[in-house]
C-alpha positions as a printed Julia matrix, in Angstrom:
204×3 Matrix{Float64}:
 114.92  -134.77   13.76
 117.06  -134.32   16.91
 117.16  -138.1    17.19
 118.47  -138.43   13.65
 121.17  -135.84   14.31
 122.25  -137.63   17.46
 122.29  -140.97   15.66
 124.35  -139.51   12.84
 126.82  -138.18   15.39
 127.06  -141.57   17.06
 127.61  -143.37   13.77
 130.2   -140.82   12.7
 132.23  -141.27   15.82
 131.99  -145.05   15.61
 132.97  -145.47   11.97
 135.72  -142.86   12.07
 137.17  -144.71   15.07
 137.09  -147.91   12.98
 138.87  -146.06   10.13
 141.43  -144.6    12.55
 142.1   -148.12   13.83
 143.46  -149.19   10.46
 147.25  -149.22   10.35
 149.05  -147.0     7.9
 150.08  -150.07    5.93
 146.42  -151.27    5.8
 145.22  -147.88    4.61
 147.9   -147.76    1.95
 147.07  -151.27    0.71
 143.37  -150.51    0.62
 143.93  -147.16   -1.12
 146.02  -148.89   -3.82
 143.19  -151.41   -4.39
 140.68  -148.56   -4.55
 142.74  -146.74   -7.18
 143.08  -149.92   -9.26
 139.31  -150.41   -9.33
 138.36  -146.77   -9.83
 140.94  -146.02  -12.55
 139.09  -148.14  -15.06
 135.58  -148.4   -13.62
 134.58  -144.75  -13.3
 132.89  -143.77  -16.57
 133.51  -140.34  -18.11
 134.43  -138.65  -21.36
 137.74  -136.83  -21.87
 137.55  -133.3   -20.59
 135.15  -134.11  -17.75
 135.85  -132.12  -14.57
 136.48  -134.48  -11.66
 136.77  -133.34   -8.08
 139.17  -135.3    -5.92
 140.77  -134.4    -2.59
 144.07  -134.55   -0.8
 143.91  -136.98    2.11
 143.73  -135.76    5.72
 143.73  -137.73    8.92
 142.97  -141.39    8.16
 141.24  -140.88    4.79
 141.98  -143.04    1.79
 144.81  -141.69   -0.31
 143.28  -141.16   -3.79
 146.23  -139.31   -5.28
 147.12  -142.36   -7.5
 143.44  -142.57   -8.58
 143.4   -138.86   -9.48
 146.52  -139.29  -11.6
 145.02  -142.3   -13.34
 141.85  -140.35  -14.11
 143.96  -137.47  -15.37
 145.76  -139.89  -17.69
 142.37  -140.91  -19.13
 141.59  -137.29  -19.95
 139.85  -136.13  -16.8
 140.38  -132.54  -15.62
 141.06  -132.76  -11.93
 139.94  -130.14   -9.41
 140.33  -129.98   -5.67
 137.92  -128.56   -3.09
 139.12  -125.42   -1.34
 137.49  -124.13    1.85
 136.75  -120.45    1.51
 135.01  -120.15    4.87
 132.86  -122.21    7.24
 130.01  -122.21    4.73
 131.63  -122.55    1.33
 133.98  -124.67   -0.72
 134.89  -124.08   -4.37
 136.69  -126.36   -6.79
 140.01  -125.16   -8.22
 141.85  -126.67  -11.18
 144.65  -129.05  -10.15
 147.17  -129.61  -12.92
 150.11  -131.97  -12.5
 152.45  -129.05  -11.79
 150.03  -126.98   -9.65
 151.56  -126.07   -6.26
 149.42  -126.65   -3.21
 148.83  -124.24   -0.37
 147.11  -124.56    3.0
 143.36  -124.03    2.43
 141.79  -124.36    5.85
 140.55  -127.11    8.13
 143.78  -129.03    7.7
 143.39  -129.26    3.91
 145.6   -128.27    1.01
 144.69  -127.21   -2.49
 145.52  -124.93   -5.42
 145.94  -121.19   -4.74
 143.73  -118.28   -5.74
 145.27  -118.07   -9.21
 143.8   -121.49  -10.2
 140.66  -121.61  -12.31
 137.39  -122.31  -10.45
 135.4   -125.05  -12.25
 132.09  -126.86  -11.67
 132.67  -130.62  -11.34
 130.93  -133.22  -13.44
 131.97  -135.92  -10.99
 132.48  -135.47   -7.3
 134.67  -137.94   -5.36
 133.24  -137.33   -1.92
 135.07  -138.05    1.31
 132.76  -139.21    4.12
 132.6   -140.81    7.55
 129.72  -143.28    7.09
 127.69  -144.79    4.25
 124.99  -147.43    3.82
 123.82  -149.78    1.06
 121.22  -147.31   -0.17
 123.74  -144.55   -0.96
 123.04  -142.41    2.09
 126.17  -140.87    3.66
 127.28  -138.97    6.69
 130.02  -136.35    6.18
 132.16  -134.73    8.77
 129.47  -132.37   10.12
 130.36  -129.11    8.44
 127.97  -129.51    5.51
 130.41  -128.19    2.91
 129.59  -130.84    0.3
 125.84  -130.63    0.92
 125.94  -126.86    0.2
 128.26  -127.29   -2.81
 125.97  -129.94   -4.29
 122.91  -127.75   -3.68
 124.65  -124.84   -5.46
 125.45  -127.05   -8.45
 121.87  -128.28   -8.61
 120.77  -124.64   -8.45
 122.84  -124.02  -11.61
 120.99  -126.94  -13.26
 124.02  -129.17  -12.99
 123.74  -132.78  -11.81
 127.2   -134.02  -10.9
 127.74  -137.77  -10.38
 128.38  -138.34   -6.66
 130.87  -141.12   -5.85
 131.63  -141.7    -2.2
 135.19  -142.57   -1.14
 135.52  -144.78    1.93
 136.89  -148.0     3.33
 134.55  -151.02    3.75
 134.74  -150.58    7.53
 132.78  -147.36    7.21
 129.57  -149.03    6.02
 126.59  -149.41    8.33
 123.2   -151.07    7.76
 121.27  -147.79    7.62
 121.93  -144.05    7.74
 119.06  -141.87    8.97
 118.32  -139.55    6.01
 117.21  -135.93    6.43
 115.23  -133.91    3.92
 118.32  -132.07    2.6
 120.44  -135.24    2.17
 121.33  -136.12   -1.39
 122.19  -139.79   -1.85
 125.36  -140.96   -3.57
 125.21  -142.52   -7.0
 128.0   -144.91   -6.15
 130.63  -145.82   -3.55
 134.27  -146.7    -4.18
 136.0   -148.84   -1.54
 138.85  -151.3    -1.58
 136.31  -153.91   -2.69
 135.39  -152.05   -5.88
 132.95  -149.54   -7.34
 129.34  -150.17   -6.33
 126.45  -148.32   -8.03
 123.3   -147.74   -6.03
 121.05  -147.1    -8.99
 122.92  -148.58  -11.93
 120.03  -148.85  -14.43
 118.72  -145.29  -14.31
 122.16  -143.79  -13.6
 124.19  -144.77  -16.61
 122.36  -142.61  -19.11
 122.57  -139.74  -16.64
 126.36  -140.19  -16.38
 126.68  -139.85  -20.12
 124.39  -136.88  -20.18
 126.16  -135.13  -17.31
 129.58  -135.69  -18.9
């Protein structure tokens, strides 16, 4: 286990450095391509609650994607850091003002509704071709997903990353929940397409 943790830390630093090395123009171009693919390829029914995120550091900018999904009838929420252990998902309407919400993030204020997402667009540092991911180390999404599973909810997990963040293999720990799909500038890739699609319809 200590070896896996050390390897995850090494991969995280390596792939985030690769992401940071992209120029602003490159990130913008790749983010636009990502939005174009995801806007039509992510399946959901109108009214589905979809968690996005506001970009920080060198993350992909999925604001155009969130607006496209909103246009298709998705109800957008944003993660808000309550403390070092917990994030919740607050409703983000087109006119919702954003406030500072911790760890360099912004999101809706306390007056916004808290909703459970049907789809989570998950920021990450590293992913592999089996759907395993490495986050940023705080475990916020791991705990949020565990809470949703504890409420008998099975959100569809779609990682958001650039192609340069992929590695051959991520060491998986017992608590790690694999992604259902990954969205990069190359398109939307499902890791378990055949069993997943009925689950998507059921979840939504």
